N, C-alpha and C positions, 0 to 999 in steps of 0.2 A: 294397584298393577303400576298407574308412573313409577312410583317409588323401586320397584322391583328392578324397570330400565333403568333409571336413575342412580342404582348401585352396581351397574355395570361400566361406568365412570365413561361413557363416550364422549368421544372431542365432539368440538362444535360443531365440524363438518357431518361425522354421522349421525348427530341428532337433528340437523337439518335435513339429512334424508332421509333419515324415520319418518318425520313430521311432514315431510312431501311425498311419502309411499302412502301416508295414512289417508292425507288431504286427496292424492289425486287417485285413491280407491276408494274415498267418499265413505271413509271410515270413522264415525264418531269420536271423540275421543274417550266418552263416556260407553264404548261399547266394551259388552260380557269379558270376561278373565275367561276364553273359551279355547285358546292354543289354535284360533284360526284367524280371530278379529284383532287380537289383543295387540299390544307395542312387543313384548318379547316375541310372540309369534313373527311378527314384521322381521324383527330386530333377527333371528334367525333365518330368515331369506336374504337378508342383506349381509349379514357375515358369510352365509354360505357362497356366496359369490362375490365374497372380497369387495364388497361396498361397492361392485358396479351397475350403478342404479337403474340401469335401464334393464339390463340382464336380469336383475331380481326383482324388479316390477314385472318384466314378463313372465318368468317364472311362476310368482306370485298371484298374478291373473290366473296364468291356466292351473293352477292351485284349486281356486277357488270355481272355477269352471267346472273341473272336472267333479269337484263335491256335488256337484250339482246333477249333474249326467250320471256320476256313479251312484247317488244317492247314497253319499257316504252316513248323512244324519240319520238315518234306517238300518245301519250296518246294526246295531244292535235286535232290533227286531229280525233282521236276519238270521243272526245266529239263532234263536228261539223258533224260528219256523225254519230251519237246517240243523236241528239239534243233533242228530245223527252223523251229518258230515260232520260240526265240528267236532265231535267227539272220535269219531274215526283219525281226524287231522291229528289229534290231540294224542292219540294213542300210538302215535306211527312219527311223532313232532315235538318228543320232549321238551319244554321249555319251564322252567321256574324263575320267578321274579319274587326275590327275598332277599330284603336287607338293601343297606345303603352304602355306598362309599363313603371316604374319609370327606368328601364334598359335601354331601347330602343324596347324591345320584342314585337312583334305584339301579340295584344291581340285574341283570339280566344271565340268568346260566342257558346255553342250549348245547345238548347233547347231539351234533349236528351229524358227525363221523358214522353215529350207531342206524341211522336213517337207513333202511331196507331199499335204497333207492330205485331198484327194480319193480317192486311191487308198489312203492310208494305211486310212482308213475303210471301201473295199471289201476290202480283203485281212485286218483284221487285227481280231478280235472284240472288244471293250469286255472280255469275260472273259479275253482270253488278254494284255492289256495288262495288266492290274488282278492278273494272276498274274507276268508279267515284272515291274510296278514294284515287287510282294512280293520279287522277288529283288533287284531292284536297291536297296530298300532294309535288305536282310537284310545284302548285301554292306556297304555303307557302315556299318552296325551294327558289323561283324566289321570291319570298319578301323578304327573309331573305337575299339574297344575296345584293339585292338594298339598303336593309337596311344599311350592312355593308359599301356599299358604301358610302352611305349619311351624313353618322357619321361619317366613317375612323375608324370605329375600329369593331372587330368580333361579330356579332347578331347572332347566328347559332339556339335560342331557342326560344318559344312561352310561353305565361300565358293560359293556357287556364280554363274560367269558363263555366262547366256543370252543368246546370238546371235539376235537377231531377223532377221538381213539377208535378205532372200528374201520374206518374210513378204507375203500380200495379200489380198484377201477370201476367196481358197480355204481361209486358214489356221482359216477358224471352223470348217471340219469337224471338227477339230481338237479342238473345244469340251467335246463330251463327255468323252471320254479325259482330258483336262486338268480337268475337275468330278470324274471319279471319284480320280484320282490326287491330286489338294488334298484331299478327303474323306480318303483314306486314310492321309495324312502328318499331318493335325490330328485323325485317330482313335487311331491307332497309335505314330507318331512323331513327336510333339510339338516344339518349341524343338529342332529338328536343325538349324534353320538360323542361321548367324551373318550373313549379310549376303549377298543378289542384286544382280547388277548387270546390268540390260539393257540390253545394248549394240545398235548398226547397228539403232535400232529408228528402224522406215519411218513414212511419213504415218499409214498403217492401223494401226499400234499402238495408238492410243487409242481406237478404236474396238472393235478386239479385248481389250484391258483390261478396257473396261468388259462385255463378255460374260462375264467370268471373274470379276473380282477379287472377287464379292462369294461365290466358292465358295473364295477362300483367308482362310486364318486371320489375323485381324486384325493378332496382331502380325507375321507373318512379312509383312504390306502393308508394317508400318513400317519392314522393312528394304530393300523394294526400293529401288533407285536405279536412275532409266531417262536410257539416252544415245542420242542420235541419233550424235553423234560426239564426238570430244578426249574420251574418257573413260579415255585413259591413265592421267593424272596421279590419278584417284581409285583406279582399281585398284591403280597403286604405294603407293597408303599402305597399304593392306592386304599387298600380295603382293611380294616380293622380286621387283627385275629380273629376276635369273638364274633365277628359277622361273616368272615368270609366262611365257604361251607368249607368242612371235613376234608371233603376229598381234593379238595385244591389246597392244602394245608391251613386252614384255619380250624376253628372248634364250631360252630354251626353245624349241628349234627340231623339238622333236618336232611332227609333222602332226596336226592337228585332223582328227579324223572326218570324211569326207565323203558326203554321200549321192553313188553313183556307179551302184546298180542295184539291184536286190534280187535274191539268191542263187538263180540258177535253180537246178533239180534236174539233174547232170550224168551221163548214161550210164556214163562211163568212172569218174566215182567209185563208183557204185553196183552194178556189176559184180560178180555172182556167180558161180557155177560148178554143176554137173551132172554126173551120168554118167548117159547114156539106153543103157538095156542093151539088146544084141542083141535082134533080133525084138521090139522094145518103142516107146514113144513118150511124149513127157512133153507136158504143156498146164499153161499159166499164166493167168490171167485176172488184168487189172488191170480196177479200176473208175473209172469219171468218174462222181463224185454232184452233179456242181454241173452245175444246170440249162442256164448260160450256155457249156456245154463247155470245151474246151480243146485241147492237143495233147500226143500221144504220140507219145513218140519210142523207139525200141530198136537195138538193136543186138548183133551175137552172132560168134563166132569159133571155129575148130577148131586147134589147133595141126598138126592133122595129119588126114587123113581129111575125110569130108564127112556132111553130112544132109540129109535133107527138113524144110522148112521154109513154115510159113504161117500167115496173119496174117488176123486174122477180127473183125468188128464187129459188136456189136448192141446196137439203142439200146432204151430203157426200154417202147416200144412193141411195139416189133420182135418175130415170134414165133420166128424165127431167125437164124442168122448169116449175114452177110452178109462174103462172100470178098474181103479188099484186097488181099493179095500172096500169091503161092505161088512157090516156086523149088523145084527139083529137084537134090538129092546138090551142095550148096555148101557153103563151108568157112568162109563169113563174108557179112554182109549188113549193111545197116543202112540205118533208112527213118520216116517219122514219117507221121501220121495225124492229121487238123483233125477234133474234132467239136463239133456244136452244140449237144447237152444231154448227157445222163443215160444211162449204157449199160457193155456191156464190152467189152474188148479183148481176145479170147482170141490166143493166140501158141501153135503145135504144131511140137515138133520130135520128128520122125518117123523112126525107126531100124529098122523093120519091115524094109525090103530087107534088112538084113544079117542072118546066120544065125551069124554068132560072135563079131562085134565090139562091142564097146560103145565109146560114144561120148560124150569128155570137153568140154563145152561151155561157153566163159566167154559171161555175156550178161546184159543190163539191158533194162527198161523201165521207161522215167520216162513222168510225167503233169506238166503245169504249166497252170494254169487259165487259161482265158480273161483275168481280170483279173489276175494275175500277169502276162501276155504283153503287156497293155496298159501296164503300171504301167513296163515294160521300156523296152516304147518310148517313154512322154512322158521317163521320166527320161533316154533318148539325147537327145531332142529337144530338151532344158533342157540339157543341157551342151553341145550344139553350139551351144547360140544362145546361152551364157553364153560359151563359147570367142569365138565372132565378135564378143559385146561386150567382151572383153580386150582381142582382136588391134585391135578399133577404136579402144580408149583405149590404146594403147602406140604407135599410128600418130599419135595427137593429139599425146601426149608428146613424141616426136620431134621432131613439126613445130615444136611450143611451144619446146623445148628449142635 
């Protein structure tokens, strides 16, 4: 670990500041290379504050407190427990970490301009994106640590390519999220960026940048280059042509993630099995906690035999359940029910008519909110519009050819 920092050729004064910070924060010289307590992490904090020791120390101390308060060391457990939230954010906020620049730093691609910001704000809470960004940054730190070990030299930064193609005035709805992520990066992950290339900048970009530039760390602002077009030569100064994605003038053919739609819950993926005993029944209740309502879907099947089946709904202001569907002695069924507010959907499998035989049932009940459904429809409309635009351009090029 010490060898990494020694390669940075620090002055005697800088070495003394780093040693002092380690001592005053009671960090052992043998502390793990973990991106938090190691000398390379201390170096990032000192460099970010231009070696103003007291300011860097205060920021580093605040970061350590933040990690305890926010339980950052448990962020991977949060991701497992909130897999659907992570999947939803990833479907609306495409990111690819692929390849390394000429300095050995990881390359991060983000298609920020394509985010349906208004829909994003309806579906994703600020708290959830805050957690998600912590997860992303902790993964970046792990990658940087491994990269340093692999190359035997200090790798503590990334090179980012931010595609703003498709941005519009609607993108302003993403500002609160961007603000939170920028603050988080400045406080907890300083000096993590080598360069930021903003490409495909549309006419609205100066307005959008004006809304967020004050949230961006001054050191990071100095590293941002903005291009509306003809950015390939600049990117190739930092990134080898074989490594750079083909979409941006390179030869790497891996597809950059696109926003194709939100991940809707699917009955077949969430099916479970149960056994309904003879002369017995089973009830399952699914809740809608969204005042705007949503759509329930269900399915069930038996490999053999049959069972009675009933679906009921009770709104939050209703006193009793309303019968939606009832079928006798069926071996399978599927259906859906759209609700306009909060309430409970109850499904009953009734095997009371069978005196001797229990029944094995495979079933699922899922719920997608109104906002999820609206977002999916909007994204489908966008894709159709873009497809028609591409088709029109292709015809135009064919005529010109």
